[in-house]
C-alpha positions in Angstrom: 102.3 81.4 73.1 98.9 83.1 74.6 98.6 84.1 78.1 96.0 86.5 79.1 96.2 86.6 83.3 98.9 84.8 84.6 102.3 83.2 83.9 104.5 80.9 85.9 107.8 81.9 85.8 109.0 78.7 84.6 106.6 79.5 81.6 108.4 82.6 81.2 111.7 81.5 81.4 111.3 79.4 78.2 110.1 82.2 76.2 112.4 84.6 77.4 114.5 84.3 73.7 110.6 84.7 72.0 111.0 87.8 69.5 107.1 88.2 70.1 107.9 88.8 74.0 107.9 92.1 75.7 108.2 91.9 79.2 108.0 95.4 81.9 108.8 95.9 84.9 106.5 97.8 87.0 107.9 98.0 90.6 107.3 100.5 92.5 106.7 102.1 95.9 104.3 105.0 96.8 106.2 106.3 99.5 109.3 106.3 97.4 108.4 107.1 94.0 112.2 106.7 92.5 112.4 103.1 94.0 111.2 101.0 91.7 113.8 102.5 88.9 116.6 102.7 91.1 116.2 98.9 91.4 115.4 97.8 88.1 119.0 99.2 87.0 119.9 97.0 90.0 118.7 94.0 88.7 115.6 92.9 86.3 114.1 89.9 83.6 116.7 90.2 81.2 114.7 92.1 78.5 112.7 94.0 80.7 112.0 98.0 80.2 110.8 99.4 82.8 107.2 101.5 83.6 106.8 104.3 86.1 103.1 104.2 87.6 103.5 107.9 87.9 105.0 108.8 85.0 104.0 105.9 82.4 100.8 104.6 83.4 98.9 107.8 85.2 97.8 111.1 83.9 98.0 114.4 85.1 96.0 115.3 88.5 93.7 117.7 88.7 93.2 117.7 92.6 89.9 116.2 91.9 90.6 113.5 89.6 92.3 111.2 92.1 95.7 110.1 92.5 96.4 108.0 89.4 94.1 108.9 87.1 94.4 107.2 83.4 96.6 108.3 80.8 95.2 110.1 77.6 94.9 106.4 75.3 96.9 108.6 72.6 99.3 109.2 75.2 99.5 106.1 76.6 99.4 104.2 73.0 103.0 105.8 72.4 104.4 104.8 75.6 103.6 101.6 74.6 104.5 101.7 71.1 108.0 102.8 72.6 108.2 99.8 74.7 107.8 97.8 71.6 104.3 97.1 72.3 102.3 95.7 68.8 99.5 94.1 67.9 101.7 90.7 67.6 103.3 91.1 70.9 102.7 88.9 73.9 103.4 91.3 77.3 104.5 90.4 80.7 104.3 92.9 83.8 105.8 92.0 87.1 106.3 93.7 89.9 107.9 93.2 93.3 105.5 90.5 94.3 102.3 90.5 94.7 101.4 91.9 91.5 99.3 95.1 92.5 101.4 97.5 90.2 101.5 94.7 87.4 97.8 94.4 87.2 97.7 98.2 86.6 99.5 97.6 83.4 97.9 94.5 82.5 94.3 96.4 82.6 95.2 99.1 80.5 96.5 97.3 77.9 93.7 95.4 78.1 91.5 98.9 78.1 93.8 100.0 74.9 92.5 96.6 73.0 95.0 94.2 74.1 94.5 90.7 75.3 97.8 89.2 75.1 98.9 90.3 78.1 99.8 88.5 81.5 101.1 89.2 85.1 103.8 87.0 86.7 102.8 85.0 89.0 104.5 86.1 92.3 106.7 88.8 90.9 110.3 89.6 90.7 110.5 87.9 94.4 109.7 84.2 93.2 112.0 85.2 90.1 115.0 85.3 92.0 114.2 82.8 95.1 114.3 80.1 91.7 117.5 81.3 90.8 116.6 82.8 87.3 118.8 84.6 85.0 119.4 88.3 85.6 120.1 91.6 83.6 120.9 95.0 85.1 121.2 98.7 83.6 118.6 99.8 81.2 117.5 98.0 78.5 115.4 99.4 75.5 113.5 97.7 72.5 113.0 99.1 69.0 109.8 101.1 68.8 106.5 100.2 67.5 103.2 101.6 66.7 100.8 100.9 69.1 97.0 101.4 68.0 94.7 101.7 70.4 91.3 100.4 70.5 89.8 101.8 74.1 87.1 99.7 75.5 84.8 102.1 77.2 82.7 99.7 78.9 85.6 98.6 81.2 85.4 102.4 82.5 83.4 103.1 84.9 83.0 107.0 85.6 82.1 108.9 88.6 79.3 109.8 87.6 78.0 106.3 86.8 79.1 105.5 90.3 77.0 108.2 91.9 74.1 106.7 90.0 75.0 102.7 90.8 76.1 102.5 94.0 73.3 101.6 95.8 71.4 100.6 92.5 69.7 97.0 92.8 71.7 94.8 90.0 74.7 96.1 90.4 77.8 96.0 93.1 80.9 97.6 94.2 84.1 96.1 95.2 86.8 98.0 97.4 89.8 96.5 97.1 91.3 98.2 100.1 92.4 96.7 103.6 89.3 96.1 105.6 91.0 99.0 108.6 90.7 101.2 105.0 87.2 100.1 103.9 85.8 100.7 107.7 87.3 103.8 108.5 89.5 103.1 110.7 92.8 103.4 109.7 93.2 106.2 106.5 96.6 106.3 106.4 96.8 107.8 102.3 93.6 110.0 101.7 92.7 113.0 103.7 89.3 111.4 104.2 88.4 107.8 105.3 85.3 105.7 104.8 84.2 104.2 101.9 81.4 104.1 99.4 77.8 103.8 100.6 77.0 100.5 99.5 80.6 99.1 98.4 81.3 95.4 99.6 85.2 94.9 100.7 87.5 92.3 99.2 91.1 93.2 99.9 93.0 92.1 97.2 95.9 90.2 99.1 92.7 87.6 99.5 93.6 86.5 96.2 96.8 85.5 96.8 98.1 82.5 99.1 100.8 82.5 101.5 103.8 82.5 99.5 102.2 85.6 97.4 101.2 83.2 94.5 97.5 83.7 93.2 95.3 81.0 94.4 93.4 78.7 91.8 90.7 80.1 89.4 88.2 77.6 91.2 89.3 79.4 94.6 89.2 82.6 93.2 85.9 82.3 91.6 84.2 80.5 95.5 85.6 83.8 97.3 84.5 86.5 94.9 81.1 85.0 94.2 80.9 84.7 98.0 80.9 88.7 98.2 79.2 89.7 94.5 76.3 87.4 95.2 74.7 86.6 91.8 75.7 90.2 90.6 76.9 89.4 87.0 80.3 90.5 86.1 79.9 93.0 83.8 77.4 94.9 86.3 80.3 94.9 89.0 82.4 98.0 89.8 85.8 97.8 91.2 87.6 100.7 92.9 90.0 101.2 95.8 92.3 103.7 96.7 93.3 105.5 93.0 92.7 102.6 90.9 95.9 100.5 91.0 94.8 97.7 93.5 91.4 97.7 92.0 93.3 96.3 88.9 94.0 93.2 91.1 90.9 92.1 91.7 90.1 92.7 88.2 92.8 90.2 87.3 91.5 87.8 89.9 88.0 88.5 88.0 89.2 87.5 85.2 91.3 84.7 86.1 88.2 83.2 87.4 86.4 83.5 84.7 84.2 86.2 85.9 85.3 88.2 82.9 83.6 92.0 82.4 83.8 94.6 85.5 84.3 97.7 85.1 87.4 100.1 87.0 86.4 103.4 88.7 89.7 104.7 88.2 89.2 107.4 90.4 88.7 105.5 93.0 88.2 106.6 97.0 90.7 109.2 96.7 88.5 111.2 93.8 85.3 110.1 95.6 86.2 111.9 98.7 87.9 115.1 97.4 83.9 116.3 96.8 82.1 116.8 100.4 79.2 116.6 99.3 79.5 113.3 97.9 78.5 110.6 100.9 80.3 108.2 102.4 80.0 105.1 104.3 82.0 104.2 107.7 81.5 101.2 110.2 79.0 101.9 113.0 77.3 105.0 110.2 
């Protein structure tokens, strides 16, 4: 078994008894950070452990490094090991439906050198709708040693974005909703707008009406329409705080457009410095 982008509910259900499988529940609510863990205790995919976006998948905030900075690699590696992730593990991450939080865990494992990780297509909503088995309470796994091998090429720093956002042959891809990108409706960060030169690809356009990912061919077509001839390795994805940008990175990988970078600090870091330029619709 080797899944590196998406896995269906059928495929996951067939693999639940595989000892190499590690299932991680990433359900979260930005407006109620304890919601996901409460919901996990009430019902989850059997054998799943719980990952909290703020506590487990993000590092300390300074006020200038964004709302969801990356954890220290060694700290994150210890977290993965505590969840039973080893070099032999096939990891499956899921969240409530669209994969916006699960894709962050997917990307972080890849960042630390582990490719055998996939997101459950359709998430918990699909699992329950199809009448799959459910576990309750809190589950754990035997601790493993996870050895991190960080891939620095997958990360773009704010300094790189400052240098490259208008560079020919590079593309910044903003995953936020179009009204936030245009600067019309900023409900989370104190400053509205986007990084100059960026293009908008709202992460939810990666999904069909029922919340599953579109086909690889459809994703490739729509992403190519936004990034043009820019190669994936010269594409930098960002969003509000480095979470939904991972959804676009997952869509790109599934579409065969490998090698794009994540600007983790994203708009929440960029806009924290008044000296950095911003762009809004109409100028």
